[in-house]
C-alpha positions in Angstrom: 14.6 -3.5 -15.8 11.2 -2.1 -16.6 10.4 0.3 -19.4 10.6 3.9 -18.0 7.3 4.7 -19.7 5.6 2.2 -17.3 6.7 4.0 -14.2 3.7 6.3 -13.8 1.4 3.3 -14.3 3.2 1.2 -11.7 3.2 4.1 -9.2 -0.5 4.6 -9.7 -1.2 0.9 -9.1 0.9 1.0 -6.0 -0.9 4.0 -4.6 -4.3 2.4 -5.2 -3.0 -0.8 -3.5 -1.8 1.3 -0.5 -5.2 2.9 -0.1 -6.9 -0.4 -0.4 -4.6 -1.8 2.3 -5.4 1.1 4.6 -9.1 0.8 4.0 -9.1 -2.9 4.5 -6.9 -2.7 7.5 -9.1 -0.2 9.3 -12.3 -2.3 8.5 -10.6 -5.5 9.6 -9.3 -3.8 12.8 -12.8 -2.5 13.6 -14.3 -5.9 12.9 -12.4 -7.4 15.8 -9.5 -9.1 13.9 -6.9 -6.7 15.3 -3.8 -8.6 14.3 -4.8 -8.9 10.7 -5.8 -5.2 10.6 -2.5 -4.1 12.1 -0.6 -6.2 9.6 -2.4 -4.7 6.7 -1.7 -1.2 8.0 2.0 -2.1 8.4 2.0 -3.4 4.8 0.5 -0.1 3.7 3.3 1.8 5.5 6.0 -0.4 3.8 4.3 0.3 0.5 4.3 4.0 1.2 8.0 3.9 2.0 8.6 2.1 -1.3 6.6 4.7 -3.1 8.6 7.5 -1.6 11.8 5.8 -2.6 10.6 5.1 -6.2 9.4 8.6 -6.8 12.7 10.2 -6.0 
């Protein structure tokens, strides 16, 4: 179990990581490495799903 006072910090880190994955995925996709870009975008969607679950 984590300390409840850490929840906002952990959620903030996860949001920043999600945006970094989206940004990197789009850049990688445009650079021609389509499979890696799509995988990064899928990872961002999974992280978004986790964020929605954690925030409820």
